[in-house]
SEDOPA-589137 format. One record per residue (C-alpha): x, z, y; residue in one letter; residue number from 1. Coordinates in steps of 0.1 Angstrom, whole numbers, plus 2048, in hexadecimal, padded with zeros to 3 digits. Layout:
+-----+-----+-----+------+------+
:   u :   w :   v : resn : resi :
+-----+-----+-----+------+------+
:   X :   Z :   Y :    A :  NUM :
...
+-----+-----+-----+------+------+
END
This chain:
+-----+-----+-----+------+------+
:   u :   w :   v : resn : resi :
+-----+-----+-----+------+------+
: 878 : 8E5 : 7DF :    M :    1 :
: 858 : 8D2 : 7D6 :    A :    2 :
: 84C : 8C1 : 7B7 :    R :    3 :
: 832 : 8A6 : 7B3 :    E :    4 :
: 813 : 8AF : 7A0 :    I :    5 :
: 7FA : 893 : 7A8 :    G :    6 :
: 7F8 : 873 : 795 :    A :    7 :
: 7F0 : 864 : 7B7 :    D :    8 :
: 813 : 86A : 7C2 :    G :    9 :
: 809 : 87E : 7E1 :    K :   10 :
: 802 : 8A2 : 7D6 :    T :   11 :
: 81F : 8B9 : 7D6 :    L :   12 :
: 823 : 8DE : 7CD :    V :   13 :
: 83B : 8F1 : 7E3 :    L :   14 :
: 850 : 90A : 7D0 :    E :   15 :
: 854 : 927 : 7CD :    P :   16 :
: 832 : 930 : 7DC :    D :   17 :
: 81E : 914 : 7CA :    G :   18 :
: 80C : 907 : 7E9 :    Q :   19 :
: 7FC : 8E5 : 7E3 :    Q :   20 :
: 802 : 8CC : 7FF :    V :   21 :
: 7FE : 8A7 : 806 :    L :   22 :
: 81E : 894 : 80B :    S :   23 :
: 81F : 87C : 829 :    F :   24 :
: 844 : 875 : 824 :    A :   25 :
: 841 : 85A : 80A :    T :   26 :
: 83B : 835 : 80D :    C :   27 :
: 81A : 83A : 7FA :    S :   28 :
: 809 : 857 : 80A :    Y :   29 :
: 7E9 : 842 : 80B :    L :   30 :
: 7ED : 838 : 7E7 :    A :   31 :
: 7EA : 814 : 7F1 :    M :   32 :
: 804 : 809 : 7D8 :    D :   33 :
: 7EB : 813 : 7BC :    R :   34 :
: 7CD : 801 : 7CB :    D :   35 :
: 7C7 : 7E1 : 7B7 :    W :   36 :
: 7B1 : 7D3 : 7D3 :    R :   37 :
: 7CF : 7D3 : 7EA :    L :   38 :
: 7E5 : 7C2 : 7D0 :    A :   39 :
: 7CB : 7A7 : 7C9 :    E :   40 :
: 7C6 : 7A1 : 7EE :    G :   41 :
: 7EB : 79C : 7F3 :    A :   42 :
: 7ED : 784 : 7D5 :    I :   43 :
: 7D0 : 770 : 7E2 :    E :   44 :
: 7DF : 76E : 805 :    A :   45 :
: 800 : 763 : 7F7 :    I :   46 :
: 7EF : 748 : 7E1 :    R :   47 :
: 7DC : 73B : 800 :    R :   48 :
: 7F7 : 73E : 81A :    C :   49 :
: 818 : 740 : 807 :    G :   50 :
: 835 : 756 : 812 :    V :   51 :
: 843 : 740 : 82E :    A :   52 :
: 850 : 74E : 84F :    V :   53 :
: 839 : 756 : 86C :    S :   54 :
: 839 : 731 : 876 :    A :   55 :
: 824 : 728 : 858 :    S :   56 :
: 822 : 705 : 84D :    L :   57 :
: 7FD : 70A : 845 :    D :   58 :
: 7EA : 70D : 866 :    P :   59 :
: 7C9 : 714 : 854 :    T :   60 :
: 7D6 : 735 : 848 :    C :   61 :
: 7D3 : 74A : 868 :    S :   62 :
: 7D1 : 770 : 86C :    E :   63 :
: 7AC : 76E : 872 :    S :   64 :
: 7A6 : 75E : 850 :    S :   65 :
: 7BB : 778 : 83F :    L :   66 :
: 7A6 : 793 : 850 :    M :   67 :
: 786 : 785 : 842 :    A :   68 :
: 78D : 791 : 81E :    W :   69 :
+-----+-----+-----+------+------+
END
């Protein structure tokens, strides 16, 4: 059994021995879901490019322009 102890969502305590470990079994082991810079970057990319399928209607919004931010 394990219980979460970190506010970051990735520190666990194994019971009964109390060993602290990092969890790599979650969707957020890098805590990227709590990084406001990532959220702001995603919002800006959606504003610029929309959420269309891979055959985007806006040819000016290419992968290289997204990588620039």
